[in-house]
C-alpha positions as CSV (number, residue, x, y, z in Angstrom):
1,M,-11.7,2.6,5.4
2,G,-8.8,1.0,7.5
3,G,-8.9,-0.2,10.9
4,N,-11.1,0.5,13.9
5,S,-11.3,4.1,15.4
6,T,-11.6,4.3,19.2
7,N,-13.4,7.7,19.1
8,S,-16.9,7.7,20.6
9,T,-19.5,7.4,17.9
10,G,-22.8,7.1,19.4
11,A,-24.1,9.1,22.3
12,K,-25.0,6.1,24.2
13,C,-21.6,4.4,23.5
14,T,-18.9,5.7,25.7
15,D,-16.4,2.8,25.1
16,L,-15.6,1.5,21.5
17,Q,-12.5,-0.2,22.3
18,M,-11.9,-3.5,20.4
19,P,-9.0,-5.0,22.1
20,F,-9.1,-8.3,20.3
21,Q,-8.2,-6.4,16.9
22,Y,-4.6,-6.5,17.7
23,T,-4.2,-10.1,18.2
24,L,-6.4,-10.7,15.3
25,Y,-4.6,-8.4,12.9
26,A,-1.1,-9.9,13.9
27,T,-2.2,-13.2,13.5
28,T,-3.6,-12.7,10.2
29,Y,-0.6,-11.0,8.8
30,I,1.7,-13.5,10.4
31,L,-0.1,-16.4,8.8
32,I,-0.3,-14.5,5.5
33,F,3.3,-13.1,5.2
34,I,5.6,-16.0,4.4
35,P,3.3,-18.0,2.2
36,G,2.2,-14.7,0.6
37,L,5.7,-13.7,-0.2
38,L,6.7,-16.9,-1.4
39,V,3.8,-17.6,-3.8
40,N,3.7,-14.1,-5.1
41,S,7.3,-14.0,-5.6
42,A,7.4,-17.3,-7.5
43,A,4.2,-16.6,-9.4
44,L,5.8,-13.2,-10.7
45,W,8.9,-14.8,-11.5
46,V,7.2,-17.8,-13.3
47,L,4.8,-15.5,-15.2
48,W,7.7,-13.1,-16.2
49,R,10.0,-15.7,-17.4
50,F,8.4,-18.6,-18.6
51,I,4.6,-18.3,-19.4
52,S,4.0,-17.9,-23.2
53,K,3.5,-14.5,-24.5
54,K,0.5,-15.7,-26.6
55,N,-1.5,-16.3,-23.4
56,K,-3.8,-13.2,-23.4
57,A,-4.2,-12.6,-19.6
58,I,-0.5,-12.7,-18.9
59,I,-0.3,-8.7,-18.5
60,F,-3.2,-8.6,-16.1
61,M,-1.9,-11.6,-13.8
62,I,1.4,-10.0,-13.7
63,N,-0.1,-6.9,-12.5
64,L,-2.3,-8.6,-9.9
65,S,0.8,-10.4,-8.6
66,V,2.5,-7.0,-8.5
67,A,-0.3,-5.5,-6.4
68,D,-0.3,-8.5,-4.0
69,L,3.5,-8.4,-3.8
70,A,3.5,-4.7,-2.9
71,H,1.2,-5.2,0.1
72,V,2.6,-8.4,1.4
73,L,6.0,-6.6,1.5
74,S,4.4,-4.0,4.0
75,L,3.0,-6.8,6.4
76,P,6.1,-7.0,8.7
77,L,5.6,-3.3,9.6
78,R,2.0,-4.2,10.5
79,I,3.0,-7.1,12.5
80,Y,5.6,-5.3,14.4
81,Y,3.0,-2.6,15.3
82,Y,0.2,-4.8,16.3
83,I,2.7,-6.8,18.6
84,S,4.5,-3.7,20.1
85,H,1.8,-1.1,20.1
86,H,4.5,1.3,19.1
87,W,5.4,3.0,15.6
88,P,9.0,4.1,15.8
89,F,9.1,4.8,12.1
90,Q,8.4,7.9,9.9
91,R,4.8,9.3,9.5
92,T,5.1,8.8,5.7
93,L,5.9,5.1,6.0
94,C,2.7,4.7,8.1
95,L,0.7,6.2,5.4
96,L,2.2,4.5,2.8
97,C,1.5,1.0,4.2
98,F,-2.1,2.2,4.9
99,Y,-2.3,3.2,1.4
100,L,-0.9,0.0,-0.1
101,K,-3.6,-1.9,1.5
102,Y,-6.2,-0.3,-0.2
103,L,-4.4,-0.1,-3.5
104,N,-4.0,-3.8,-3.4
105,M,-7.7,-4.4,-2.6
106,Y,-9.0,-2.3,-5.4
107,A,-6.3,-3.0,-7.9
108,S,-7.0,-6.9,-7.3
109,I,-10.6,-6.3,-7.8
110,C,-10.1,-4.7,-11.1
111,F,-7.6,-7.1,-12.4
112,L,-9.5,-10.1,-11.5
113,T,-12.5,-8.6,-13.1
114,C,-10.4,-8.1,-16.4
115,I,-9.3,-11.5,-16.3
116,S,-12.7,-13.0,-16.1
117,L,-14.1,-10.8,-18.8
118,Q,-11.3,-11.1,-21.1
119,R,-11.3,-15.0,-20.6
120,C,-15.1,-15.2,-21.1
121,F,-15.3,-12.7,-24.1
122,F,-12.3,-14.5,-26.0
123,L,-14.1,-17.9,-25.4
124,L,-17.3,-16.7,-26.9
125,K,-15.3,-14.6,-29.6
126,P,-12.4,-16.5,-30.6
127,F,-11.9,-14.6,-33.8
128,R,-11.6,-11.5,-31.6
129,A,-8.9,-13.1,-29.6
130,R,-6.7,-13.6,-32.5
131,D,-6.6,-9.8,-33.2
132,W,-6.1,-8.6,-29.8
133,K,-3.1,-7.1,-29.2
134,R,-1.0,-7.2,-25.8
135,R,-0.4,-3.5,-25.8
136,Y,-4.1,-3.1,-25.2
137,D,-3.8,-5.0,-22.0
138,V,-0.9,-3.0,-21.1
139,G,-2.9,0.3,-22.0
140,I,-6.0,-1.0,-19.6
141,S,-3.5,-2.0,-17.0
142,A,-2.0,1.6,-16.8
143,V,-5.3,3.3,-16.8
144,I,-6.5,1.1,-14.0
145,W,-3.4,1.9,-11.9
146,V,-4.1,5.5,-12.5
147,I,-7.6,5.6,-11.6
148,V,-7.2,3.2,-8.6
149,G,-4.3,4.9,-7.4
150,T,-5.9,8.3,-7.7
151,A,-9.2,7.2,-6.1
152,C,-7.3,5.6,-2.9
153,L,-5.5,8.9,-2.2
154,P,-8.1,10.2,0.2
155,L,-7.9,7.1,2.5
156,P,-4.5,7.9,4.0
157,I,-5.6,11.5,4.1
158,L,-8.8,10.9,6.1
159,R,-6.8,8.9,8.5
160,G,-3.5,10.6,8.9
161,T,-4.8,13.4,11.2
162,G,-4.0,11.6,14.4
163,L,-0.4,11.2,13.6
164,A,0.2,14.8,14.5
165,N,-0.9,14.3,18.1
166,N,0.4,10.9,18.6
167,P,3.3,10.0,16.2
168,E,3.8,6.5,17.8
169,S,0.2,5.4,16.6
170,C,-0.5,4.1,13.2
171,F,-3.2,1.8,11.4
172,A,-5.9,0.9,13.4
173,D,-5.2,3.5,16.1
174,L,-5.2,6.5,13.8
175,G,-8.0,9.1,14.1
176,F,-10.8,9.4,11.5
177,Q,-11.0,12.9,10.2
178,H,-14.9,14.0,10.2
179,I,-16.1,14.7,6.6
180,S,-19.3,16.1,5.5
181,M,-22.4,13.9,5.1
182,A,-22.2,14.6,1.3
183,S,-18.4,13.6,1.2
184,S,-19.4,10.4,3.1
185,I,-22.2,9.6,0.5
186,G,-19.7,10.3,-2.4
187,M,-17.0,8.1,-1.1
188,V,-19.3,5.3,-0.4
189,T,-21.0,5.5,-3.8
190,V,-17.6,5.4,-5.7
191,A,-16.4,2.7,-3.5
192,E,-19.5,0.5,-3.8
193,L,-20.3,1.1,-7.2
194,G,-16.8,0.8,-8.9
195,G,-15.1,-1.4,-6.4
196,F,-17.8,-3.9,-5.8
197,I,-21.3,-3.9,-7.6
198,L,-20.0,-3.4,-11.1
199,P,-17.1,-6.1,-10.6
200,A,-19.7,-8.2,-9.0
201,I,-22.2,-7.8,-12.0
202,I,-19.1,-8.4,-14.4
203,I,-17.8,-11.5,-12.7
204,T,-21.4,-13.0,-12.3
205,Y,-22.1,-12.5,-15.8
206,C,-18.9,-14.1,-17.2
207,T,-19.6,-17.1,-15.0
208,W,-22.9,-17.4,-16.3
209,K,-22.1,-17.0,-19.8
210,T,-19.1,-19.3,-19.7
211,R,-21.3,-22.2,-17.9
212,K,-24.2,-21.6,-20.4
213,S,-21.7,-22.2,-23.0
214,L,-21.0,-25.5,-21.7
215,R,-24.6,-26.6,-22.3
216,E,-24.8,-25.4,-25.9
217,F,-25.3,-28.5,-28.5
218,Q,-22.8,-29.3,-31.3
219,V,-19.8,-28.1,-29.3
220,P,-16.5,-30.0,-30.3
221,P,-14.7,-32.0,-27.6
222,Q,-11.6,-29.9,-27.6
223,N,-13.9,-26.6,-27.3
224,T,-15.6,-28.4,-24.3
225,K,-12.3,-29.0,-22.6
226,E,-11.3,-25.3,-23.2
227,R,-14.5,-24.0,-21.9
228,R,-14.3,-26.2,-18.9
229,K,-10.9,-24.7,-18.1
230,A,-12.3,-21.2,-18.7
231,L,-15.4,-22.0,-16.2
232,R,-12.7,-23.0,-13.5
233,M,-11.0,-19.8,-13.9
234,V,-13.9,-17.7,-13.7
235,L,-15.2,-19.6,-10.8
236,M,-12.1,-19.3,-8.9
237,C,-12.2,-15.4,-9.6
238,A,-15.5,-15.2,-8.2
239,V,-14.7,-17.2,-5.1
240,V,-11.7,-14.8,-4.3
241,F,-14.1,-12.0,-5.1
242,I,-16.9,-13.4,-2.6
243,V,-14.5,-14.4,0.1
244,C,-12.2,-11.6,0.3
245,F,-14.0,-8.6,-0.9
246,A,-17.7,-8.8,-0.5
247,P,-17.9,-8.8,3.2
248,Y,-15.8,-5.5,3.6
249,H,-18.0,-4.0,0.8
250,L,-21.4,-5.2,2.5
251,N,-20.5,-3.5,5.7
252,F,-18.5,-0.3,4.6
253,P,-21.8,1.6,4.1
254,L,-22.9,0.9,7.7
255,Y,-19.3,1.7,8.9
256,M,-19.6,5.2,7.0
257,M,-22.9,5.9,8.6
258,M,-21.9,5.1,11.9
259,K,-18.8,7.5,11.4
260,Q,-21.6,10.1,10.6
261,H,-23.3,9.2,14.0
262,V,-26.4,7.8,12.1
263,F,-26.9,5.1,14.8
264,S,-27.2,5.4,18.5
265,N,-27.6,1.7,19.4
266,C,-24.4,0.8,21.2
267,Y,-24.7,-2.9,20.4
268,F,-25.2,-2.4,16.7
269,I,-22.3,0.2,16.5
270,K,-20.0,-2.5,18.1
271,S,-21.2,-5.2,15.7
272,I,-20.5,-3.1,12.7
273,L,-16.7,-2.2,14.3
274,C,-16.4,-6.1,15.1
275,F,-17.4,-7.1,11.5
276,H,-15.3,-4.3,9.9
277,I,-12.2,-5.7,11.7
278,I,-13.0,-9.2,10.5
279,S,-13.9,-8.3,6.9
280,L,-10.3,-6.3,6.7
281,C,-8.7,-9.7,7.6
282,L,-10.5,-11.5,5.0
283,A,-9.6,-8.8,2.4
284,N,-5.8,-9.9,3.1
285,L,-6.5,-13.4,2.2
286,N,-6.4,-12.4,-1.4
287,C,-2.7,-12.1,-1.5
288,C,-2.5,-15.9,-1.0
289,L,-5.6,-16.8,-3.0
290,D,-5.0,-14.9,-6.2
291,P,-2.1,-17.2,-7.4
292,V,-4.8,-20.1,-7.3
293,V,-6.2,-18.1,-10.2
294,Y,-3.0,-18.5,-12.4
295,Y,-2.8,-22.0,-11.2
296,F,-6.3,-22.7,-12.8
297,M,-5.7,-20.2,-15.6
298,T,-3.0,-22.2,-17.6
299,S,-1.3,-25.8,-17.5
300,E,2.0,-24.1,-18.5
301,F,1.8,-22.2,-15.3
302,R,1.2,-25.4,-13.3
303,D,4.2,-27.3,-15.1
304,R,6.6,-24.4,-14.5
305,F,5.4,-24.1,-10.9
306,S,5.8,-27.7,-10.2
307,E,9.0,-28.0,-12.1
308,H,10.9,-25.7,-10.0
309,G,9.5,-27.2,-6.6
310,L,7.8,-24.1,-5.6
311,V,5.7,-24.2,-2.3
312,F,2.2,-23.5,-3.7
313,Q,0.4,-25.8,-1.6
314,S,1.6,-24.3,1.7
315,C,-0.2,-21.2,1.2
316,V,-3.7,-23.1,0.6
317,R,-3.1,-25.2,3.6
318,C,-2.5,-22.0,5.5
319,N,-5.6,-20.3,4.3
320,D,-7.5,-23.6,5.3
321,S,-6.4,-23.6,8.8
């Protein structure tokens, strides 16, 4: 769930304030906003205008770029709030920004998984690739948006309760609506299975199968080159998934257990909250790392990106700093 709640969670914990979160969130969003906006806008333009329609993953890459750009456009409001500690806008706008964060996270996970799976499948089954229609990808993308969009709706609802009492608060300062243990278990199960475990299994399998195909005997040189390109792309998807999304989902069950007052050790509770804040910052890095997948995906994208003098490397340097 989004941000840190300052409500007392354990009987022995009277102070769960995390003052460092405001500086960390603001700094993270400032570092991500400009490169994320430039790279995702440029990537979407290049993907839409120039990439060959024969590229099988074009639909998934466009959807991934749209998901990233939607979240990036909400970052100035987050930056303003974490610097000023004041929300002068409508309650609906606060909840929309909150919603876009998680919509981006889970849509990105789904589309990265689709790119990895499709790339691996078509590499191993080239005859199937010839018969594959782009409308299939459009249909799959539409289903993903509907499922992810619906699944993320409870998140702003759970965190919107504090706005009635304090309309000037938003994001990390929102309250957390108490839910039953059964509802909490159900939410964690859906998020972990659908948003982390299943995608992790698929991406790991695709990486293993693609790597294994390189070791097979009697592979023509042109096929070897194609398989190496596929392996780089699948590995990049795995890197984005591990760096950006694994920390959050490893901590999420503990975070929800903490909200259900399962833990009483104050140090452990504060450790969970601290890691939750850091993992949310890491999750935002996908807005800058996802375009690297496009860069490795196709030489046509690299050529067009370089041809128009787009500042791709600035984002990479930003993330390395």
